[in-house]
C-alpha positions in Angstrom: 124.1 120.1 49.1 127.2 121.5 48.4 128.5 124.4 46.5 131.0 124.2 44.1 132.0 126.6 42.3 132.3 130.8 42.7 129.2 131.2 40.3 127.1 129.8 42.6 125.9 126.5 40.8 124.6 124.0 43.3 124.0 119.9 43.4 121.2 118.3 44.9 120.5 114.6 45.1 117.1 113.4 44.9 117.1 109.8 46.1 119.7 108.6 43.5 118.8 111.4 40.9 121.1 114.2 40.5 119.8 117.6 39.6 122.6 120.7 38.8 121.4 123.7 39.2 122.6 127.0 37.5 123.5 130.6 38.2 120.2 131.9 40.5 117.4 133.7 38.4 114.5 135.9 39.4 112.3 135.3 41.8 109.6 133.4 39.5 112.2 131.1 38.4 112.6 130.2 42.3 108.9 129.5 42.8 109.0 127.2 39.7 111.7 125.4 41.3 110.3 125.2 44.3 106.7 124.0 42.9 108.6 121.2 40.7 110.2 119.9 43.6 106.8 119.7 46.0 106.0 117.9 43.2 108.6 115.5 43.3 108.4 114.8 46.9 104.4 114.3 46.5 105.4 111.4 44.0 108.0 109.9 46.1 105.6 107.5 47.9 106.8 104.3 48.8 104.2 101.9 48.8 103.1 99.8 52.5 105.0 103.3 54.6 103.8 106.3 55.9 105.9 109.4 55.6 106.9 111.8 59.1 107.5 114.8 57.6 109.7 117.1 55.5 112.7 119.2 56.8 114.6 122.0 55.3 119.1 122.1 55.5 120.4 125.3 56.3 122.4 127.3 53.9 125.2 129.6 54.4 124.8 132.1 52.0 123.4 135.1 53.0 121.1 136.0 49.7 117.8 136.1 50.9 116.3 134.6 47.5 117.7 131.8 47.8 115.1 129.0 49.2 117.0 125.6 51.1 116.3 122.5 49.5 114.0 120.0 51.2 115.0 116.6 52.6 113.5 113.5 52.3 112.6 111.6 55.4 115.0 109.0 56.3 112.5 107.3 59.4 109.8 105.6 58.0 106.9 103.7 60.6 104.8 100.5 59.9 100.9 101.3 59.1 98.5 101.0 62.3 97.4 97.5 61.3 97.5 95.6 64.3 93.9 95.9 66.1 93.9 94.9 70.0 91.1 94.7 72.5 92.2 97.6 74.4 89.5 100.8 75.2 90.7 104.2 73.8 90.0 107.8 73.9 89.7 110.1 70.9 92.0 111.8 69.2 91.8 115.6 69.1 93.7 118.5 68.9 90.8 120.5 69.7 89.2 118.6 72.7 90.5 117.4 76.2 91.0 113.7 76.4 89.4 114.3 80.6 86.0 116.3 79.9 86.0 116.8 77.0 85.7 120.9 76.8 87.3 122.4 73.3 90.4 124.3 73.2 90.3 128.2 73.0 92.5 131.0 73.9 90.7 131.3 77.5 91.0 128.0 77.7 93.8 126.5 76.9 95.1 122.6 76.5 98.6 121.1 77.0 99.8 117.7 75.3 98.9 114.3 77.4 102.8 113.9 78.8 103.9 110.2 78.5 103.5 109.7 82.0 100.4 110.5 82.5 99.5 108.6 78.9 101.2 105.2 80.8 99.2 106.0 84.0 96.2 105.8 82.3 97.0 102.1 80.7 98.0 101.0 83.8 95.5 102.0 86.3 92.4 102.2 83.7 93.8 99.9 80.6 92.6 102.9 78.5 95.0 103.7 75.9 95.4 107.4 75.0 96.8 108.5 71.6 100.1 110.1 71.1 99.8 114.2 70.7 96.2 114.0 72.5 95.0 117.3 74.6 94.2 117.6 78.0 93.0 120.8 80.6 95.8 122.0 82.8 93.4 121.6 85.9 94.0 118.0 85.1 97.6 117.6 85.5 99.9 116.9 88.8 103.2 117.4 87.3 103.2 114.7 84.7 100.1 112.7 85.8 97.0 113.0 86.0 95.1 113.6 89.4 92.8 110.7 91.0 90.1 112.7 90.2 90.6 113.2 86.5 92.1 109.5 86.0 88.5 108.4 87.3 86.5 110.7 84.5 88.7 109.6 81.6 85.8 108.4 78.8 86.0 105.3 76.9 85.5 106.1 73.4 86.5 103.0 71.4 86.5 99.1 72.4 89.3 98.4 70.4 93.0 100.1 69.5 95.2 100.1 66.3 98.7 99.6 66.8 101.7 99.4 64.7 105.0 98.1 65.9 106.6 101.2 66.8 103.7 101.9 69.2 103.8 98.0 70.7 107.0 98.5 71.4 106.4 102.2 72.4 104.0 101.4 75.2 105.8 98.6 76.7 109.2 100.3 77.3 106.9 103.0 79.1 105.5 100.2 81.1 108.5 98.5 82.0 110.1 102.0 83.1 107.0 102.8 85.1 107.4 99.1 86.9 110.8 99.6 87.6 110.3 103.0 89.1 107.4 101.0 91.6 110.6 99.2 92.8 111.3 101.9 95.4 110.2 105.3 96.6 108.8 107.6 93.7 108.0 110.9 94.9 108.1 111.9 91.1 104.8 109.9 90.3 102.3 111.4 92.1 99.9 108.5 92.2 102.1 105.8 93.0 102.6 107.2 96.9 98.9 107.7 99.0 98.1 110.9 101.2 98.5 109.0 104.0 102.1 107.8 103.0 103.4 111.1 102.1 102.2 112.1 106.0 103.7 109.0 107.3 106.9 109.4 105.5 107.8 112.8 105.6 105.2 114.4 108.0 103.6 116.6 104.7 100.6 116.3 102.4 101.4 115.8 98.7 99.8 119.4 98.0 102.5 120.6 100.8 105.5 118.5 99.8 104.8 119.8 95.9 105.0 123.5 97.4 108.0 122.8 99.4 109.7 121.4 96.0 108.9 124.5 94.3 110.5 127.1 96.5 114.0 125.5 96.3 114.6 126.3 92.7 118.5 126.2 93.6 118.3 122.4 93.7 119.5 120.6 90.4 118.2 117.4 88.4 121.5 115.4 88.8 121.9 111.7 86.5 120.8 109.8 89.6 118.0 111.7 91.3 115.6 114.2 90.5 115.1 117.4 92.7 111.5 115.7 94.4 113.9 112.8 95.1 116.3 115.0 96.8 113.9 116.8 98.9 112.1 113.7 99.9 115.3 112.1 100.9 116.0 114.4 103.5 112.4 115.0 104.7 112.0 110.9 105.0 115.3 111.2 107.1 114.5 113.9 109.6 110.3 112.2 109.8 111.4 108.8 110.4 115.2 108.8 111.6 116.0 106.0 109.5 119.7 105.2 108.9 121.5 106.2 105.1 121.9 102.5 104.9 118.1 101.7 105.0 117.0 105.0 102.8 119.8 103.7 100.3 117.8 100.5 100.1 114.1 102.3 99.9 114.9 105.0 97.3 117.7 102.3 95.3 121.1 104.7 95.7 124.0 104.2 97.2 124.5 105.6 100.4 127.1 108.0 98.9 124.5 109.4 97.2 121.9 109.4 100.0 124.7 111.8 101.9 125.2 114.0 99.0 121.1 114.1 98.5 120.7 115.1 102.0 123.4 117.5 102.1 121.7 119.5 99.1 118.5 119.4 100.0 119.6 120.8 103.4 121.5 123.7 101.6 118.8 124.6 99.6 116.1 124.3 102.2 118.2 126.8 104.7 118.5 129.1 101.8 115.2 129.2 100.0 112.7 128.2 102.2 113.9 128.7 106.2 114.4 132.3 105.8 110.8 133.0 104.4 109.4 131.1 107.8 111.8 131.3 110.6 114.1 134.2 112.0 113.4 137.7 113.3 114.0 138.6 109.7 110.7 136.8 108.2 108.6 139.2 110.4 108.2 142.4 111.8 107.6 143.2 115.5 104.4 144.8 114.7 103.3 141.7 112.4 104.2 139.3 115.7 102.6 141.2 118.1 99.1 141.7 115.9 99.1 138.0 114.8 100.9 136.0 117.1 100.0 137.4 121.3 96.5 135.7 122.4 94.1 137.5 124.2 95.0 136.0 127.4 98.5 136.7 127.1 98.0 140.5 126.2 95.7 140.7 129.4 97.2 138.8 131.9 101.1 140.6 131.3 100.5 143.5 129.1 97.9 145.5 130.2 95.9 144.6 127.1 98.8 147.0 125.3 98.3 145.8 121.6 102.2 146.6 120.9 103.5 144.8 123.5 105.4 141.6 122.2 105.4 138.6 124.5 107.7 136.0 124.0 108.4 132.7 125.8 112.0 131.0 126.0 113.1 127.2 126.4 116.1 125.7 126.0 115.3 121.6 124.4 117.5 118.8 124.2 118.9 117.2 121.1 121.0 113.9 122.5 123.9 112.9 120.8 126.3 109.8 120.7 129.0 109.7 123.3 132.5 111.4 121.7 135.6 109.9 121.8 136.9 113.1 121.8 137.1 114.6 125.7 137.2 117.5 125.3 134.2 117.9 123.2 132.4 115.0 125.7 132.7 117.4 128.8 131.6 120.0 126.9 128.2 118.0 125.6 127.4 116.0 128.8 124.3 117.5 130.8 124.6 116.6 134.5 121.1 117.4 134.4 120.1 114.5 131.9 123.2 112.7 132.4 124.1 112.0 129.2 125.7 114.0 126.2 123.3 116.7 124.4 122.6 120.1 122.7 120.5 122.8 123.8 118.7 124.7 121.2 117.5 128.1 122.1 113.7 128.1 121.1 111.9 131.6 120.5 108.1 130.8 120.7 105.1 133.3 120.3 102.2 132.9 123.1 100.1 131.3 120.5 102.7 128.6 119.4 104.3 130.0 116.4 107.8 129.6 116.6 109.8 132.9 116.1 113.5 131.4 116.3 115.7 129.2 117.0 119.0 130.2 118.1 122.3 127.4 119.1 122.5 124.9 119.5 124.9 125.3 122.9 126.7 123.2 124.7 124.9 121.4 127.9 127.7 121.6 130.5 127.4 124.2 133.6 128.6 127.4 131.7 125.5 127.0 129.4 122.7 126.7 131.4 119.3 129.0 130.7 120.4 132.0 132.2 124.1 132.2 130.3 122.8 131.6 127.2 120.2 134.2 127.0 123.2 136.4 128.3 125.0 135.5 125.4 122.6 135.6 122.8 121.7 139.5 124.0 125.3 140.1 124.4 126.4 138.9 120.9 123.0 140.4 119.4 122.3 137.0 117.7 120.1 137.1 114.6 119.9 140.7 115.2 117.7 140.4 118.4 118.4 143.4 120.1 117.0 145.3 116.7 113.7 143.6 116.6 112.7 143.9 120.5 111.1 146.6 121.9 110.9 148.2 125.4 108.9 146.6 127.8 108.7 143.5 125.9 107.3 140.7 128.0 109.5 137.2 128.3 108.0 134.2 129.9 111.0 131.9 131.1 111.2 129.1 133.7 112.7 129.2 136.9 116.1 128.2 134.9 116.6 131.7 133.8 116.5 133.1 137.2 120.2 134.0 137.1 119.1 136.4 133.8 116.5 137.7 135.3 118.4 141.4 136.7 120.2 141.3 133.2 117.2 141.4 131.0 115.2 144.0 133.1 118.3 146.2 133.1 117.5 146.1 128.8 114.0 147.0 129.6 112.5 144.1 129.5 109.4 142.3 131.7 110.3 139.0 133.0 107.9 136.7 134.2 108.6 133.6 135.8 106.9 130.9 138.7 107.5 131.3 142.1 110.2 129.6 144.0 109.9 127.7 146.6 111.2 129.1 150.0 113.4 127.9 152.0 112.0 125.1 154.8 108.3 125.7 153.2 106.5 122.7 152.1 104.0 124.7 150.1 103.6 127.9 148.0 101.2 130.5 149.9 98.0 131.8 147.9 99.8 134.6 146.2 102.3 132.6 145.1 100.6 129.7 143.6 98.4 132.1 142.2 100.9 134.0 140.4 102.9 130.9 139.6 99.5 129.6 137.6 99.3 132.7 136.1 102.7 132.4 134.1 102.2 128.8 133.4 98.9 128.9 131.8 100.7 131.2 129.1 104.0 128.9 129.1 103.1 125.8 128.1 103.2 126.1 124.8 106.6 126.1 124.1 107.0 122.8 125.8 104.2 121.8 123.2 106.0 123.4 120.4 109.0 121.0 121.8 107.1 118.5 121.3 106.1 119.2 117.9 109.8 119.2 116.9 110.3 116.0 118.2 107.6 114.2 116.3 110.4 114.4 113.5 111.9 111.3 115.1 115.7 112.4 113.7 115.4 115.1 116.6 114.1 112.5 119.1 117.0 109.6 118.6 120.6 110.0 119.1 121.8 111.7 116.5 125.1 111.0 115.3 128.7 112.8 116.1 129.1 113.1 112.3 125.8 115.1 112.1 126.8 117.5 114.8 127.2 120.7 112.4 124.4 120.0 110.6 121.9 120.4 114.1 120.6 123.6 114.1 119.9 123.2 110.2 117.9 120.6 110.7 116.2 121.7 113.5 115.5 125.2 111.6 113.9 123.5 108.7 111.2 121.6 111.2 110.6 124.6 112.6 110.3 126.3 109.5 107.8 123.3 108.0 105.7 123.5 111.2 105.4 127.2 111.0 104.4 127.0 107.2 102.2 123.9 107.4 100.9 123.6 110.7 98.3 125.2 112.5 98.9 127.3 116.1 98.5 125.7 119.0 96.2 128.2 119.9 93.7 129.7 118.0 91.0 130.8 119.5 91.8 134.8 119.8 88.6 136.0 120.0 87.8 134.8 123.6 89.3 137.0 126.2 87.2 136.4 129.0 89.4 133.8 130.4 92.3 136.4 131.2 89.9 138.7 133.1 88.4 135.9 135.1 92.1 134.6 135.7 93.2 138.2 137.0 90.1 138.3 139.7 90.9 134.3 141.1 94.1 135.8 141.4 93.1 138.5 144.0 90.9 136.0 146.7 91.9 134.4 149.1 91.3 130.7 150.3 88.7 130.8 152.5 88.6 127.1 152.8 92.4 127.0 153.4 91.4 129.1 156.6 88.8 127.3 157.9 91.0 124.4 157.9 94.3 126.2 159.4 91.8 127.6 162.0 90.0 124.3 163.1 93.0 122.1 162.9 91.2 119.7 160.4 94.3 118.0 159.0 95.5 116.3 162.8 91.7 115.9 163.8 90.8 112.9 163.1 87.7 112.3 164.9 85.3 114.9 163.5 85.6 113.2 160.1 82.9 110.0 158.5 83.7 107.6 156.2 81.5 107.6 153.2 80.5 105.6 150.1 80.9 108.3 147.1 78.9 106.1 144.9 75.5 106.1 147.2 75.6 108.4 149.9 77.4 111.5 148.3 74.1 112.1 146.5 74.0 115.6 147.4 77.7 116.7 145.1 76.8 118.5 142.3 76.6 116.9 138.7 79.3 118.9 136.5 80.0 118.6 132.6 83.3 118.7 131.1 83.2 122.0 130.2 82.4 123.2 133.6 85.1 121.2 135.1 87.4 123.1 132.7 86.2 126.4 134.0 87.1 125.2 137.7 90.5 124.0 136.4 91.8 126.5 134.0 93.1 124.1 131.5 92.9 121.0 130.3 96.1 119.5 132.1 94.7 118.2 135.1 91.6 116.9 133.4 93.8 114.3 131.5 95.9 113.9 135.0 92.6 113.6 137.0 91.2 110.5 135.0 94.5 108.6 135.7 94.6 109.5 139.3 90.8 108.0 139.6 91.9 105.0 137.4 95.0 103.8 140.0 93.1 104.6 143.2 90.3 102.6 142.0 92.8 99.5 141.0 94.1 99.9 144.9 90.6 99.9 146.4 92.1 103.1 148.4 89.8 105.8 147.0 88.9 106.9 150.8 86.2 109.4 151.2 85.2 111.6 154.5 82.5 114.2 155.4 83.2 116.5 158.3 80.8 116.0 160.9 80.3 119.7 161.8 79.9 120.8 157.7 78.4 118.1 156.1 79.0 120.5 152.8 83.0 119.9 153.9 84.4 116.5 152.0 88.1 115.1 153.1 89.9 112.4 150.3 93.3 111.1 151.0 95.0 111.2 147.4 97.9 109.1 146.9 101.3 111.0 145.3 101.8 109.8 141.7 105.2 110.2 141.9 106.2 108.7 145.6 104.7 105.8 147.5 105.8 107.0 150.8 103.6 110.6 150.1 100.4 111.1 150.5 98.1 114.5 150.3 94.7 115.6 152.0 92.0 117.6 150.0 89.2 119.4 151.1 86.4 120.2 148.7 83.3 122.7 149.7 80.4 121.9 147.8 76.4 122.2 147.8 73.6 121.1 145.2 74.7 123.5 142.2 78.6 123.6 142.4 81.7 123.3 144.0 82.3 126.8 145.9 86.1 126.1 147.1 89.3 123.9 147.4 92.4 123.2 149.4 95.2 120.6 149.1 98.4 120.1 151.0 100.5 119.5 147.9 103.0 122.6 146.7 100.7 124.7 144.6 97.3 123.5 146.3 96.1 126.6 147.6 95.5 128.5 144.1 92.7 129.7 143.4 93.3 130.3 140.2 92.5 126.8 138.8 93.0 123.7 141.0 95.8 121.2 141.2 95.6 117.8 139.7 94.1 116.1 143.1 91.5 118.3 143.6 90.5 117.8 139.7 90.4 114.0 140.0 88.0 114.2 142.9 85.1 116.8 141.2 85.9 114.4 137.8 85.2 111.2 139.6 82.1 112.5 141.6 80.8 115.1 139.5 81.0 113.1 136.1 82.8 110.0 135.7 79.7 108.8 138.2 77.3 109.9 136.0 79.0 108.5 132.3 79.6 104.9 131.9 81.5 105.6 128.8 84.1 107.3 130.3 84.1 105.2 133.5 85.2 102.0 130.8 87.8 104.0 128.8 89.2 104.4 132.8 89.4 100.6 133.6 90.4 99.9 130.3 94.2 101.2 131.3 94.5 98.4 133.8 94.8 95.2 131.6 98.4 95.7 130.5 99.4 95.5 134.4 99.3 91.3 133.6 101.6 91.5 131.1 104.3 92.4 133.0 105.6 90.5 136.1 106.3 91.9 139.6 109.3 90.1 141.5 107.6 91.4 144.5 104.9 88.5 144.0 107.2 86.0 145.7 105.6 83.2 147.7 106.7 82.5 151.1 109.4 80.2 151.7 109.1 78.0 155.1 112.2 76.8 156.8 112.6 73.3 155.9 116.0 73.3 158.1 114.3 73.7 161.0 111.7 71.3 160.6 113.8 68.8 159.6 115.9 69.1 163.2 113.1 68.9 164.7 112.0 65.5 163.2 115.4 64.4 164.2 115.7 65.0 167.6 112.0 63.1 167.8 113.8 60.3 166.6 115.9 60.1 168.8 
C-alpha cells in the first residue's frame, strides 16, 4: 500500500490486480469496500492448500475513519494427508488433555508447551496436537509431572500429519535427544528424585524453590538460569573440578567459572540473607523457636527470653600456598596443615544462626581471639542483636575469652579442666562437664552437616579463597531452609530436670572402692563367665540404657568396645567375694594399647544402681562413660538379642583384608647350625 498524492489516492494490489481508490467517501462506502475485500479474499482459494490467516498492515494516517487493507498470507501449509499408526489425544480448546476437565473462569487452562508434547511422545508414544489445553497443575515448568504423564489418555489409534508436522516432530525429538547427553536441569523428567539429591543435595521441589528466588540471575545464550544454579550446587555437593563439570554440562571451563561466579553472587544477594545472619531472625523468635527445653532448664533457669548460643570454629582446608606470608598465616600448628576457620554460631537445636569469618589459622587466631574480634568489631551487628544474660556454650578453646565475655554481661558455660597432676575429674567437675556437652554437641553435628557438601570437606584450591566465606554461608542457608533441626523434641523437658537432680548426687560406688582399696586388692575378686554365671544381671532395653547414659553417643561406642574385647578374647569379668552384687571389669583403652581402665558396677535383679570407672570422666553420675555403657550393653542387652550380637561381630570381616607386618614367622639362625656341623666334621 502506498500514498501517491495529497488527495489521499491509494493503490492496493491483490494477486497481481491493481485497484485504485479515490478520495475517501462516507462511512457507508467504507463498509461496502470492506465487504468487497472479504468477498475477494474468500474467492481467492488455491486448490490443495490451506490458508493460515490474514494480517492487517498499519497505516500512517491519523484519520479514524480509515480502514486498513488486509494482506493475503504468504505462508502456506500442506494438508494433513499422511496417516501414521501413532496414538494421539483429542484436540480441544475447552477440555484438558490429561484429566478431561472443562475450562471455566474458575478453572482456567493453558496451552500445552511443545516440551511437554515432546515428552509425551517420547515417554508414551502419544501425539498431542498443537494448541491443545491442559490444567496448570499438570505441568512442572514446561514439562508434565510424572503423575500426569501416566494419565494422558489415548483417544485415537492413528494420527494425520502433514509435511510440516513431521518435520517439527523430528526437530523437537532431536533437540531433546541432544540435551540428554548432558546434565539437563531444565527438563524436570530427565533426572530422577535421587539424581537431584545426589548431585545437588536437594530434592527436585527444593531445587525449583531456590531457582525461583534468584530473580537477578539472567539466562544467557549458552546456559539457562537453572543450569547456572545447578553448576554451583553440583560443585558444592560433589566437589568436582571445573573440567569434569564442563564435560557433564557440555560447556567450556571458562563458562563453568562464569556460571559459578554468577550463581554465587545471586544466591548471596537473594537467598542467603533470608536464612542466615543476625538480621534474618529477631532475638525473640530465636529464643522461642530454636531453644530446646533441656538447654533452657540447664543454663537459663527456664527463662523464656534468654538466648543460648553454641559457638565453635570449623576448618576449611587449603592448598599449600607459594606465598610465604599467606602460608604462615594459614598454617595450623594444631592440625599441621593449611586451613581457614569460619566461626559457627548455632542454636541449641542445631539451627545455624550465623557464620563469621573465615579467619586465619595461626597463633593469633585461636577461638578466644576470634570471639574477641567479633565483639570488638561488632561483626554483623552482633552487639545490637545480643541481650544481657545470654548464654554462650563453648569448649575449652575459649578459656582466654571467658572473662571478656562475662564483662559484656554474658554467661559462659564451658567444660571443666583437668587439674594439674590429677588423672581424673572430681564428681562435681565430671557432672558439670556432662551438662555442657549435653548441649554443645549440636555445633559438632552442624559442622558435620555442612561437610556433607564435599567441596567444603576436601582441600580447596587457593583461587577460591576470596569466596570461601560465601560458599560456607550458601551451604548453611540451604541447611537452615531445607533440613530439619537436629533436635525436634521440644515437648520433653524432663531430661534437663533429671540431669540437674543427678548432678547433686555423690558417687557412692567410688567412695566404697576407695575406702576398701578395691583397686589394688586382687584376692577379693573371682573371675566369672558373663554368659552363664551372671544370670542375676538385669535385662535392659535400649530405652532404659539411654536413660542410664543420658545420650546415644556412649551406646554407639559400647558396641565397638564389646566387639574389640570379644575379638581379643580378653573380656574379663570379676565379682567381689564380699559383695556379689559388685562387678569389676578390666577394659582396654581404644586410644592406647598400654592403658587399661578398671570399672565397677553395682546391680540387682531389676536395675543397675551405681557405677565407677577410672577414666577421666568415669566418676560422674549424670550419665556414664562409654566403658560402663559397654559392659551394661553386653550383659543386659546384647546377651539376650541375637541380632545385636551378629551386627557387632560382622565388623571383624575387614581385618582379614589388611596385612600386618608384625605377623612374621620366626627365623632360625642357620649360621650357628652350619658352624656346629663344620666343627663336628673336623
